[in-house]
C-alpha positions in Angstrom: -300.4 205.5 -37.2 -302.2 202.5 -38.6 -300.2 202.3 -41.8 -300.0 199.2 -43.9 -301.0 195.9 -42.5 -298.1 193.9 -41.0 -295.5 192.8 -43.6 -297.4 194.5 -46.5 -295.0 197.3 -47.2 -291.9 195.1 -47.1 -293.6 192.5 -49.3 -294.5 195.2 -51.8 -290.8 196.2 -51.9 -289.9 192.7 -53.0 -289.1 191.0 -49.7 -291.5 188.4 -48.2 -290.3 187.6 -44.7 -292.7 184.8 -44.3 -291.6 183.0 -47.4 -288.0 183.6 -46.6 -288.5 181.9 -43.2 -290.1 178.9 -44.8 -287.2 178.7 -47.3 -284.7 178.8 -44.5 -286.4 176.0 -42.7 -286.1 173.8 -45.8 -282.4 174.7 -46.2 -281.8 173.8 -42.5 -283.3 170.4 -43.2 -280.9 169.8 -46.1 -278.0 171.1 -44.2 -278.7 168.7 -41.3 -278.2 165.8 -43.6 -274.6 166.7 -43.9 -273.9 167.0 -40.2 -271.6 164.7 -38.2 -271.1 164.6 -34.4 -268.8 167.6 -34.5 -271.6 170.0 -35.5 -273.4 171.5 -32.5 -277.1 171.8 -33.3 -279.0 174.9 -32.5 -276.3 177.3 -33.7 -279.2 179.7 -34.4 -279.7 182.1 -37.2 -276.6 184.0 -36.1 -273.8 181.4 -36.6 -272.9 177.8 -37.1 -271.0 175.8 -34.5 -268.3 173.1 -35.0 -266.7 171.3 -32.1 -262.9 170.6 -32.3 -261.0 168.0 -30.3 -263.9 166.3 -28.5 -266.4 167.7 -26.0 -263.8 169.5 -24.0 -262.2 171.2 -27.0 -262.8 174.6 -28.4 -265.8 175.4 -30.7 -265.4 177.1 -34.1 -268.1 179.7 -34.8 -268.7 180.7 -38.4 -271.0 183.2 -40.1 -271.5 184.6 -43.6 -273.6 187.6 -44.7 -273.7 190.6 -47.0 -274.8 194.2 -46.6 -278.0 193.7 -48.5 -279.4 196.4 -50.8 -277.7 199.1 -48.7 -275.1 198.3 -51.4 -277.3 200.1 -54.0 -277.2 203.3 -51.9 -273.4 203.1 -51.7 -273.1 202.6 -55.4 -275.4 205.5 -56.2 -273.4 207.8 -53.9 -270.0 206.4 -54.8 -269.1 205.7 -51.1 -267.7 202.3 -50.5 -265.5 202.5 -47.4 -268.4 202.4 -45.0 -270.0 199.3 -46.4 -266.6 197.5 -46.4 -266.5 198.2 -42.7 -270.1 197.1 -42.4 -269.4 193.8 -44.1 -266.9 192.8 -41.4 -268.9 194.3 -38.5 -272.2 192.5 -39.1 -270.5 189.1 -39.4 -268.3 189.6 -36.3 -271.4 190.8 -34.4 -273.2 187.6 -35.4 -270.5 185.3 -34.0 -270.2 187.5 -30.9 -273.7 186.3 -30.0 -272.2 182.9 -29.3 -269.4 184.4 -27.2 -266.7 183.9 -29.9 -263.6 185.8 -30.6 -263.0 186.4 -34.3 -260.0 184.7 -35.9 -260.1 185.4 -39.6 -262.2 187.0 -42.3 -262.6 186.4 -46.1 -264.5 188.6 -48.6 -266.2 188.0 -52.0 -266.6 190.9 -54.3 -268.1 190.6 -57.8 -268.8 193.4 -60.2 -269.6 194.2 -63.9 -266.6 196.4 -64.5 -263.4 197.1 -62.7 -263.3 200.5 -60.9 -260.0 200.6 -59.1 -260.8 203.6 -56.9 -264.1 202.0 -55.7 -262.4 198.7 -55.0 -259.6 200.4 -53.2 -262.1 202.3 -51.0 -264.1 199.1 -50.3 -261.0 197.2 -49.3 -259.8 200.0 -47.0 -263.2 199.7 -45.2 -262.9 195.9 -44.9 -259.3 196.2 -43.5 -260.6 198.9 -41.1 -263.3 196.6 -39.9 -260.9 193.7 -39.4 -258.5 195.9 -37.4 -261.4 197.1 -35.2 -262.4 193.5 -34.5 -258.8 192.3 -34.1 -259.5 189.9 -36.9 -257.1 188.8 -39.7 -258.1 189.4 -43.4 -256.6 186.2 -44.9 -258.0 186.2 -48.3 -261.1 186.3 -50.6 -262.2 186.4 -54.2 -262.7 189.3 -56.6 -264.6 188.5 -59.8 -265.5 190.5 -62.8 -268.7 189.2 -64.4 -270.2 191.7 -66.9 -272.7 189.1 -68.2 -274.1 188.6 -64.7 -274.1 192.1 -63.3 -275.4 195.2 -65.2 -273.1 198.2 -65.8 -272.2 199.7 -62.4 -273.6 196.9 -60.3 -271.7 194.7 -57.8 -272.2 192.2 -55.1 -270.5 191.7 -51.8 -270.3 188.9 -49.1 -268.2 188.2 -46.1 -267.2 185.1 -44.1 -265.8 185.1 -40.6 -264.6 182.3 -38.3 -264.1 182.7 -34.6 -263.5 180.5 -31.6 -264.9 180.0 -28.1 -264.2 177.5 -25.3 -267.2 175.1 -24.9 -267.8 176.2 -21.3 -268.1 179.9 -22.4 -270.4 179.2 -25.4 -273.6 181.3 -25.2 -276.5 178.9 -25.7 -280.3 179.2 -25.2 -280.2 176.7 -22.4 -278.4 179.3 -20.2 -281.2 181.8 -20.3 -283.4 181.8 -17.2 -286.8 183.2 -16.3 -286.3 186.6 -14.7 -283.1 187.5 -16.6 -283.0 191.1 -17.5 -283.0 192.3 -21.1 -280.5 195.2 -21.8 -280.6 197.0 -25.1 -277.5 198.5 -26.6 -278.3 201.3 -29.1 -277.8 201.3 -32.8 -276.8 204.4 -34.7 -279.5 204.0 -37.3 -280.6 201.4 -39.8 -277.4 199.5 -39.8 -277.7 197.1 -42.8 -281.3 195.8 -42.8 -284.6 196.8 -44.4 -283.0 198.7 -47.3 -285.4 197.2 -49.9 -288.2 198.9 -48.1 -286.2 202.1 -47.5 -285.4 202.4 -51.2 -289.1 201.9 -52.0 -290.2 204.5 -49.5 -287.9 207.2 -50.7 -288.0 206.0 -54.4 -284.2 206.2 -54.6 -283.9 203.9 -57.6 -285.9 206.2 -59.8 -285.0 209.5 -58.1 -281.4 209.4 -56.7 -281.7 213.1 -56.0 -283.8 212.1 -52.9 -280.5 210.9 -51.3 -279.5 214.6 -51.1 -282.7 215.8 -49.4 -282.9 216.9 -45.9 -285.8 215.7 -43.9 -287.1 217.3 -40.7 -285.5 215.6 -37.7 -282.4 214.4 -39.5 -279.0 216.0 -39.0 -277.6 214.7 -42.3 -278.8 214.5 -45.9 -280.8 211.3 -46.4 -278.0 209.4 -48.2 -275.5 210.2 -45.4 -278.0 209.0 -42.9 -278.6 205.7 -44.7 -274.9 205.0 -45.0 -274.1 205.5 -41.3 -271.9 202.5 -40.4 -273.2 199.3 -38.7 -271.8 199.5 -35.2 -269.2 197.0 -34.1 -270.1 195.7 -30.7 -267.1 193.4 -30.3 -264.6 195.8 -28.6 -267.3 196.8 -26.2 -268.9 193.5 -25.3 -266.0 191.0 -25.5 -264.7 191.9 -22.0 -268.1 191.4 -20.4 -269.4 188.3 -22.1 -268.9 186.3 -18.9 -271.6 188.4 -17.2 -274.3 187.3 -19.8 -276.6 184.3 -20.4 -277.4 185.4 -24.0 -276.8 187.9 -26.7 -278.9 188.8 -29.8 -277.8 190.8 -32.8 -280.8 192.7 -33.9 -280.7 192.6 -37.7 -283.3 191.3 -40.3 -286.5 190.4 -38.6 -286.0 192.9 -35.8 -286.6 192.1 -32.2 -289.5 189.6 -32.9 -287.3 187.7 -35.4 -284.0 187.7 -33.6 -284.6 187.3 -29.8 -286.3 183.9 -30.0 -283.1 182.3 -31.3 -281.3 183.0 -28.1 -284.0 181.7 -25.7 -285.5 178.3 -24.8 -288.9 177.6 -26.3 -290.6 177.8 -23.0 -289.5 181.3 -22.3 -290.4 184.7 -23.8 -289.0 188.2 -24.0 -291.3 190.9 -22.5 -290.2 194.2 -23.8 -291.3 197.8 -23.0 -290.9 199.6 -26.3 -291.2 202.9 -24.6 -288.0 202.4 -22.6 -285.8 203.8 -25.3 -286.0 206.4 -28.1 -285.1 205.2 -31.6 -282.9 207.5 -33.8 -284.9 210.0 -35.8 -284.5 208.1 -39.1 -287.1 205.5 -38.0 -289.8 208.2 -37.4 -289.0 209.8 -40.8 -289.2 206.4 -42.5 -292.4 205.4 -40.8 -294.0 208.8 -41.6 -292.9 208.9 -45.3 -293.8 205.2 -45.9 -297.0 205.1 -43.8 -295.7 201.9 -42.2 -297.4 200.2 -39.3 -295.7 199.9 -35.9 -295.8 196.1 -36.1 -293.9 196.1 -39.4 -291.4 198.7 -38.3 -290.4 196.4 -35.4 -290.4 193.3 -37.7 -288.2 194.8 -40.4 -285.8 197.2 -38.5 -283.7 197.2 -35.4 -285.7 200.3 -34.1 -282.7 201.7 -32.4 -281.2 198.6 -30.7 -278.3 196.9 -32.3 -277.8 194.3 -29.6 -279.9 192.9 -26.7 -278.0 191.3 -23.9 -279.7 188.7 -21.6 -278.2 189.3 -18.2 -278.9 187.7 -14.8 -280.3 190.3 -12.4 -277.3 190.1 -10.1 -274.9 190.9 -12.9 -276.8 194.0 -14.2 -274.9 196.6 -12.1 -271.6 195.2 -13.2 -272.6 195.1 -16.8 -274.1 198.6 -16.8 -271.0 199.9 -15.1 -268.9 198.6 -18.0 -271.5 199.5 -20.6 -273.1 202.8 -19.4 -275.2 203.1 -22.6 -277.0 199.8 -21.9 -280.8 200.3 -21.5 -283.1 198.1 -19.4 -285.9 197.2 -21.8 -287.6 194.2 -20.3 -287.3 190.7 -18.8 -287.4 187.0 -19.7 -290.8 185.6 -18.6 -292.5 182.2 -18.8 -294.1 181.7 -22.2 -297.9 181.3 -22.2 -298.8 182.2 -25.8 -297.7 181.7 -29.4 -295.6 184.9 -29.2 -292.1 184.5 -27.9 -291.5 188.3 -28.1 -294.1 190.5 -26.4 -293.8 194.1 -27.4 -295.6 196.3 -25.0 -296.2 199.5 -27.0 
């Protein structure tokens, strides 16, 4: 379908990806003014890098993020355990893209009023996510701020620190022309694009929509939207040595995330017909009349991770990760586009 022009629907839902990218560029400039020689530049949008003990020492890899407005769906349904797990998973997945093993995690929870049952459920989910990632939950902050948050509202953020030996660090310089791109499926929306999702289904004004069943979905809408963000750490940690790069497909989708794991002179050529996204994406596109371009720019479209793998390592990687899907190759860049979606 033609749908809205690229970025229109997401902008109308309150999120302007172009302006956010400009803001992030300004923030990067300010952050750079604080860097000493220990900071490894080019940490990418996934994680920051800090060298310990000289050039031969280990590298600390850190990331922070929240679950976005998926939190509003969880609050409406009173289901908090899954987003607690999501909070850990999305941060651990981000540092995994640099080849790091997670060491410890901290959380920040703020709310208008204390609801012990909700907080207990949320913390169970966070603990579950940490156990899954073999990561210690060492602390955090819980704040009650009724003057800041409206009745029933809350906010949530997570912080993870991991470590990788410098020689095993996944950096864009390792990626080569001809490397294969292997997609690893998501199980749905994960934690991105929910401002647009909520607008499409009008869940703020009509929470009953969360209990509707749409053709093609095996769950009620609310259950589908709260499906957990997959943790790729247990699966991928043992095979990181086979890879030249790894991208966690979150906000910005394939066009927004793949460039950060490749050198500027290379591009990702992707056959978008090589995999079938979960049904929620077709329902969302149909109900919201969203263009293909914007669907790919906002959502993961069924791929939670993309591995950049030398051709000779593909059989070994796919033997260990049978669900991996060949989706394209790294090619020489000859245009402004660093991600070429062949639709």
